[in-house]
C-alpha positions in Angstrom: -40.2 -35.8 -35.8 -41.3 -33.0 -38.5 -41.4 -30.3 -36.0 -37.9 -30.1 -35.5 -35.6 -27.5 -36.7 -33.9 -27.4 -40.4 -30.6 -28.0 -38.5 -31.9 -30.8 -36.3 -32.9 -32.7 -39.4 -29.5 -33.2 -40.3 -29.3 -35.9 -37.7 -31.9 -37.9 -39.3 -29.9 -38.7 -42.0 -27.0 -40.7 -40.7 -26.7 -43.9 -42.6 -24.4 -45.4 -40.2 -26.1 -45.3 -37.0 -28.3 -48.5 -35.9 -29.6 -49.8 -32.8 -26.2 -51.0 -31.9 -24.5 -47.7 -32.3 -22.2 -45.9 -29.3 -22.8 -42.0 -29.6 -21.3 -39.5 -27.2 -23.4 -36.5 -26.5 -20.9 -34.2 -25.0 -22.4 -31.0 -23.6 -26.1 -32.7 -23.9 -27.7 -29.5 -22.3 -31.3 -30.9 -21.9 -31.0 -33.8 -24.3 -32.6 -32.2 -27.2 -30.0 -33.9 -29.5 -30.1 -37.3 -27.6 -34.3 -37.2 -28.2 -33.6 -37.0 -31.9 -31.2 -39.7 -32.1 -32.7 -42.1 -29.5 -36.4 -41.6 -31.6 -34.6 -42.1 -35.1 -32.1 -44.9 -34.2 -32.4 -46.3 -30.8 -28.6 -46.3 -30.4 -26.7 -46.5 -27.3 -26.3 -42.9 -25.6 -23.7 -41.5 -23.2 -24.7 -38.1 -21.9 -22.3 -35.8 -20.4 -23.6 -32.3 -19.1 -22.0 -30.1 -16.0 -25.3 -27.8 -15.5 -26.8 -29.8 -12.4 -30.7 -28.6 -13.6 -30.1 -29.8 -17.4 -28.7 -33.1 -15.7 -31.8 -33.7 -13.5 -34.3 -32.8 -16.3 -32.3 -35.6 -18.7 -32.8 -38.0 -15.6 -36.5 -37.3 -15.7 -36.8 -36.9 -19.7 -34.9 -40.3 -20.0 -35.9 -42.5 -16.8 -37.5 -45.2 -19.0 -34.7 -45.6 -21.5 -31.8 -47.8 -20.3 -29.9 -47.4 -23.4 -29.3 -43.4 -22.4 -26.5 -42.9 -19.7 -26.6 -39.4 -18.1 -23.6 -38.2 -16.4 -23.2 -34.9 -14.3 -19.8 -33.6 -15.4 -18.0 -31.2 -17.9 -15.8 -32.8 -20.4 -12.4 -31.4 -20.9 -8.5 -32.5 -20.7 -8.3 -33.2 -17.4 -10.0 -34.8 -14.2 -10.9 -33.0 -11.4 -12.7 -29.6 -10.1 -13.9 -26.6 -12.0 -16.3 -23.7 -12.1 -19.2 -23.8 -14.6 -20.0 -20.0 -15.4 -23.4 -18.7 -16.4 -24.7 -16.3 -18.9 -24.8 -12.4 -17.7 -28.5 -12.3 -18.0 -29.2 -15.7 -16.2 -31.4 -14.6 -13.6 -30.7 -17.9 -11.5 -27.7 -20.2 -11.6 -29.5 -23.1 -11.5 -31.5 -22.5 -14.6 -30.7 -24.3 -18.1 -32.1 -22.2 -20.2 -28.9 -20.1 -20.6 -25.3 -21.1 -22.2 -22.8 -22.0 -19.5 -18.9 -22.8 -19.8 -16.3 -23.9 -17.6 -14.3 -21.3 -20.0 -15.2 -18.0 -18.3 -13.5 -16.0 -21.1 -16.6 -16.9 -23.2 -18.7 -13.8 -24.5 -21.6 -13.0 -22.3 -20.7 -14.8 -19.2 -20.5 -13.3 -15.8 -17.9 -14.6 -13.6 -19.4 -13.9 -10.5 -22.3 -16.7 -11.2 -20.5 -19.6 -11.0 -20.6 -23.4 -9.3 -18.4 -25.7 -8.8 -18.6 -29.1 -10.8 -16.9 -32.3 -11.6 -14.7 -32.8 -14.7 -13.4 -35.8 -16.5 -10.8 -36.2 -19.1 -11.8 -37.2 -22.5 -9.4 -39.8 -22.7 -11.1 -41.4 -20.2 -14.4 -41.4 -21.5 -12.9 -42.6 -24.9 -10.9 -45.6 -23.3 -14.0 -47.2 -22.3 -14.9 -47.9 -26.2 -13.4 -49.9 -28.8 -15.6 -48.3 -31.5 -17.9 -45.3 -31.1 -20.0 -44.1 -34.2 -20.7 -40.5 -33.3 -19.3 -38.0 -31.2 -21.6 -34.6 -30.6 -19.7 -31.8 -28.9 -21.0 -28.5 -27.7 -19.0 -27.5 -25.1 -18.8 -23.8 -25.4 -14.9 -23.2 -25.9 -13.6 -26.7 -24.4 -14.0 -28.2 -27.5 -10.1 -27.0 -28.3 -9.2 -28.7 -25.0 -10.7 -32.2 -26.4 -10.1 -32.1 -30.4 -6.7 -33.0 -30.2 -7.1 -36.3 -28.1 -10.3 -37.3 -30.4 -8.5 -36.9 -33.3 -5.4 -39.2 -31.9 -8.3 -42.0 -31.6 -9.6 -40.9 -35.1 -9.9 -44.7 -36.2 -12.5 -46.2 -33.7 -14.2 -42.7 -34.4 -16.8 -43.1 -37.0 -17.9 -39.2 -36.9 -17.7 -36.1 -35.1 -20.1 -33.3 -35.1 -18.7 -30.0 -33.1 -19.9 -26.8 -32.1 -17.1 -24.3 -32.9 -16.3 -20.9 -31.3 -13.8 -18.2 -32.7 -15.0 -18.8 -36.1 -13.7 -15.4 -38.2 -16.6 -16.1 -40.7 -19.1 -16.6 -38.4 -21.6 -14.6 -36.1 -20.6 -11.2 -35.1 -21.6 -9.4 -32.2 -21.6 -5.5 -31.3 -18.3 -4.7 -29.5 -18.4 -3.3 -26.2 -18.9 0.3 -26.9 -21.3 -0.5 -29.8 -19.1 1.0 -32.4 -18.8 -1.8 -34.8 -19.4 -5.5 -34.8 -16.5 -7.9 -34.2 -16.5 -11.8 -34.4 -18.3 -13.6 -31.4 -15.9 -15.0 -28.9 -12.9 -13.7 -31.0 -10.5 -15.4 -28.2 -10.6 -18.5 -29.7 -9.8 -17.6 -33.4 -6.3 -18.9 -33.3 -7.4 -22.0 -31.6 -10.3 -22.4 -34.5 -8.0 -21.8 -37.5 -5.6 -24.3 -36.1 -7.8 -26.9 -35.4 -9.6 -26.4 -39.2 -6.1 -26.1 -40.4 -5.1 -29.5 -39.0 -8.2 -31.1 -39.7 -8.0 -30.3 -43.6 -4.5 -31.1 -43.9 -5.7 -34.8 -42.6 -8.2 -34.8 -45.1 -11.0 -34.9 -41.9 -12.5 -31.9 -42.4 -16.2 -32.5 -44.1 -15.9 -36.5 -44.2 -15.3 -37.1 -40.7 -15.3 -34.2 -38.5 -18.7 -31.7 -39.1 -19.1 -28.2 -38.0 -22.2 -28.1 -35.6 -24.1 -24.7 -35.9 
């Protein structure tokens, strides 16, 4: 695994993960995080990914490993149907190399490029486990829907790695007219500040919850 990125190398230092651990990979994409974790620790991993191409790719990628369970669903705070919107530059809505989201307000998406997907309530997933060693979240804006329930269940969850959107100190992108740089996914600045403030108040930020990317 010497060829993985510096960022992914952080996954190799998780002292509490063993071959008996339960890990949730929420927004698994093509399974790169799962691949690193399974090779390092051989834990039990549950992958959730709404993009059908990514899902099928993972089925092939991990077909010989019974410790990896893969579900073709988006994770949010409800169970039902939604649309998955694709990147404005996506040539084909079934491709898996572009960021997609059920949150159409995310920067860079084309609301006309979409497919219907199934969603599952994070509460239903958490109820299936009495102990979870790691939850990795990369769900393109929906983290603000699932984190309240995850925080409620913090006592049975050892660690959360979460990609956050709307960080006012994070990545900047050109304004629509190109006149200046603005916060990427600024629609979520308020949600980001609220979540981080709550986590700091509960003393969870940096020792239970870690920002991923």
